[in-house]
C-alpha positions as CSV (number, residue, x, y, z in Angstrom):
1,M,110.9,95.1,117.9
2,T,111.7,96.0,114.6
3,N,110.2,93.0,112.4
4,P,107.5,90.6,112.7
5,T,109.5,87.8,114.0
6,E,110.7,89.9,117.0
7,F,107.1,90.1,117.4
8,A,106.3,86.7,117.3
9,E,108.8,86.3,119.7
10,V,106.7,88.5,122.5
11,E,103.4,86.6,121.8
12,Q,104.8,83.5,122.6
13,L,106.8,84.5,125.6
14,L,103.2,86.1,126.7
15,I,101.7,82.7,125.9
16,D,104.5,81.0,127.8
17,H,103.9,83.5,130.8
18,P,99.8,84.1,131.0
19,R,100.2,86.5,133.7
20,A,102.7,88.6,131.8
21,L,101.7,91.6,130.0
22,F,103.2,93.7,127.1
23,F,102.9,97.5,126.3
24,E,104.2,99.3,123.7
25,G,105.2,102.9,124.3
26,A,102.5,104.8,122.2
27,Y,102.2,107.4,124.0
28,P,100.3,110.4,121.9
29,I,97.0,107.7,121.3
30,H,96.7,107.6,125.1
31,M,96.2,111.6,125.6
32,P,93.2,112.8,126.3
33,N,93.1,114.9,123.4
34,F,93.4,112.1,121.2
35,K,90.3,110.4,122.7
36,N,88.4,113.3,121.6
37,I,90.1,113.0,117.9
38,E,89.0,109.7,117.9
39,A,85.4,110.1,119.0
40,A,85.2,113.1,116.8
41,V,86.3,110.8,113.6
42,G,83.8,108.3,114.8
43,K,80.7,110.4,114.1
44,M,81.9,111.7,110.9
45,T,79.6,110.6,108.1
46,M,82.1,110.5,105.8
47,I,85.9,110.1,105.4
48,Q,87.7,111.4,102.4
49,G,91.1,111.4,103.9
50,A,93.8,112.3,106.4
51,T,97.4,114.0,106.8
52,L,99.8,113.0,109.6
53,V,102.4,115.3,110.4
54,A,105.3,114.0,113.1
55,M,108.9,115.9,111.9
56,R,110.6,117.3,114.5
57,E,114.3,118.1,114.0
58,Q,116.5,116.5,116.6
59,P,119.9,117.5,117.7
60,E,121.3,114.6,116.3
61,Y,121.5,115.5,113.0
62,D,123.8,118.2,112.9
63,A,126.2,115.4,115.1
64,I,125.4,113.2,111.5
65,L,126.7,116.3,109.7
66,E,129.6,116.4,111.1
67,G,130.2,112.6,110.6
68,A,129.0,111.1,113.5
69,Q,127.0,107.9,114.4
70,P,124.8,108.6,117.3
71,E,122.4,106.2,118.9
72,G,119.2,105.7,117.4
73,F,120.4,107.3,114.0
74,T,122.3,104.3,112.7
75,L,121.4,101.2,111.0
76,A,123.2,99.4,113.6
77,S,121.0,100.8,116.3
78,C,117.8,100.1,114.1
79,G,117.4,103.8,114.0
80,G,115.7,106.5,111.5
81,A,112.8,108.6,110.8
82,L,110.2,105.9,110.3
83,Q,111.4,104.1,113.7
84,Q,111.7,107.2,115.8
85,K,108.8,109.8,114.4
86,G,106.6,107.9,111.9
87,V,105.9,105.0,114.3
88,Y,103.6,107.6,116.0
89,A,101.9,108.7,113.0
90,I,101.0,104.8,112.2
91,Y,100.0,104.4,115.4
92,A,97.5,107.3,115.0
93,A,96.3,106.2,111.2
94,L,95.7,102.4,112.4
95,K,93.9,103.3,115.8
96,L,91.6,106.0,114.0
97,F,91.1,104.1,110.6
98,G,92.2,100.3,110.9
99,R,94.5,98.6,109.0
100,P,95.3,100.0,105.6
101,N,94.5,98.1,102.8
102,S,97.9,98.7,101.1
103,A,101.2,101.0,102.3
104,T,103.7,102.7,100.2
105,Y,106.7,104.8,101.2
106,F,109.5,107.2,100.1
107,A,111.9,108.2,102.3
108,T,115.2,110.4,101.9
109,A,118.1,108.8,103.4
110,V,120.8,110.6,105.6
111,E,124.9,109.8,106.4
112,T,124.4,106.8,108.5
113,G,122.2,104.9,106.2
114,V,118.8,105.4,107.6
115,D,115.8,107.3,106.5
116,G,115.8,110.8,108.1
117,T,112.6,112.0,106.5
118,G,110.0,110.0,104.5
119,V,106.4,110.2,103.2
120,A,104.2,107.0,103.4
121,F,100.7,106.6,102.1
122,L,98.3,104.4,103.6
123,Q,95.3,103.2,101.2
124,Y,92.0,102.2,102.6
125,D,88.8,101.2,100.7
126,H,87.6,105.1,100.1
127,F,90.6,107.4,101.1
128,Y,94.1,107.4,101.4
129,V,95.9,108.6,104.6
130,T,99.7,110.6,103.9
131,L,102.2,110.6,106.8
132,H,104.9,113.0,106.8
133,F,107.6,112.4,109.5
134,G,111.3,112.9,109.9
135,F,114.1,114.2,112.0
136,T,116.0,116.5,110.2
137,T,113.9,119.3,109.7
138,D,110.9,121.0,111.3
139,S,107.3,121.2,110.2
140,Y,104.4,123.3,111.8
141,M,101.9,121.8,108.9
142,P,98.7,120.6,110.9
143,T,97.5,117.1,111.1
144,E,94.0,116.8,109.4
145,V,91.1,114.3,108.8
146,N,88.8,115.6,106.2
147,G,85.2,114.7,106.1
148,H,82.2,115.6,104.1
149,H,81.7,119.3,104.9
150,E,83.9,119.2,108.0
151,L,87.4,118.9,109.4
152,I,89.2,118.3,112.4
153,Q,92.7,119.6,113.2
154,V,95.5,119.4,115.5
155,D,98.6,121.6,115.4
156,D,100.9,118.7,116.6
157,L,100.6,115.0,116.5
158,T,102.7,114.2,119.1
159,E,101.5,117.3,121.5
160,M,98.0,117.9,120.7
161,H,97.9,121.4,122.5
162,L,94.9,122.4,120.1
163,V,92.2,120.3,118.6
164,Q,89.9,121.7,116.6
165,H,86.3,120.9,114.7
166,Y,85.3,122.9,111.6
167,D,81.7,122.4,110.2
168,A,80.1,123.2,107.3
169,Q,79.7,126.7,108.2
170,K,83.1,127.1,109.3
171,K,82.2,126.9,112.6
172,I,85.3,125.8,114.8
173,T,85.1,124.1,117.8
174,P,87.7,123.3,120.3
175,L,88.3,119.6,121.1
176,M,90.6,120.0,123.8
177,S,90.3,118.0,127.2
178,A,92.3,119.3,130.5
179,D,95.7,117.7,129.7
180,Y,98.7,116.4,131.3
181,T,102.0,118.8,132.1
182,Y,104.1,115.3,131.2
183,H,102.9,114.4,128.1
184,F,103.6,110.7,128.9
185,T,101.3,110.4,131.9
186,G,98.2,109.3,129.9
187,E,100.0,106.5,128.7
188,L,101.8,105.8,132.3
189,L,97.6,106.0,133.5
190,A,96.6,103.4,131.2
191,F,99.1,101.3,132.1
192,T,98.9,101.4,135.5
193,E,95.1,100.9,135.5
194,M,95.9,97.5,133.3
195,L,98.0,96.4,135.6
196,E,95.9,97.0,138.7
197,H,93.1,95.8,137.3
198,P,94.1,93.1,134.5
199,Y,91.2,90.9,134.4
200,T,87.9,92.7,134.3
201,A,86.0,92.0,131.0
202,E,86.3,95.8,129.8
203,N,90.6,95.6,130.6
204,R,90.6,92.4,128.8
205,K,89.0,94.0,125.7
206,K,91.5,97.1,125.6
207,Y,94.4,94.6,126.3
208,R,93.6,92.4,123.1
209,E,92.9,95.4,121.1
210,W,96.2,97.3,122.0
211,L,98.3,94.0,121.2
212,Q,96.6,93.8,118.1
213,L,97.1,97.5,117.2
214,A,101.1,97.0,118.4
215,E,101.2,93.8,116.0
216,D,99.3,95.9,113.1
217,V,101.8,98.8,113.6
218,N,105.0,96.6,113.6
219,N,103.9,94.9,110.4
220,V,103.1,98.0,108.6
221,V,106.5,99.5,109.7
222,Y,108.5,96.6,108.7
223,H,106.4,96.6,105.3
224,L,107.7,100.2,104.4
225,R,110.8,99.8,105.6
226,Q,111.4,96.8,103.6
227,M,109.9,99.1,100.5
228,V,113.2,101.3,100.8
229,G,115.9,98.7,101.2
230,I,116.5,99.8,105.2
231,K,117.8,96.6,106.7
232,F,118.9,96.2,110.1
233,P,121.1,93.6,112.2
234,T,117.9,92.4,113.8
235,D,116.3,91.6,110.1
236,T,116.2,87.7,109.4
237,P,114.0,86.1,106.4
238,Q,110.2,86.5,107.5
239,K,108.2,83.5,107.2
């Protein structure tokens, strides 16, 4: 889904087919280590800001430089850095901090007309979250959540092999759980549990939260894309 109109159509289908379930593939938020990050953020006495990074060079970028139009990296295929990489950073930000008050985006375009790299700023009541993402280059800058006299640091937002907490004395406490070899495993297990037990009170509440989060992310991504004038064939005038 690339815009609120498409999301509304999915919601109507869910109303028409109440036994159907909808899941969006945002695998990082289902990783065991992300749950540790979420728990640690919840214990912080103050949030002063965060920087979330999802930037990895894709081999298709070389093809773009040679004049190709690879699928997923063009306007026609509704591609770009925001849709491919930024969505994971936005999912993480909204899962950790909720809906932002406002969002701003600065993007660098590639030859196919989509955004190749971008920086987004999400404004909350008392802090900002900065998102760096893209597919034209690699970044090894860590993801960080800044508290008061403490810091949570993550080596890679989409892999999360190393998660650490720094306290006021600079003591480092690892926040890693036993992880899966295949990084989609956490998501697959979460979806399987939901499909097998969709009517328990806990799962009904969790499913509503997932659906609301997906809608919030869709709205933010669409807003950011509109800010930089990226238009997809799927776009229609929004109500």
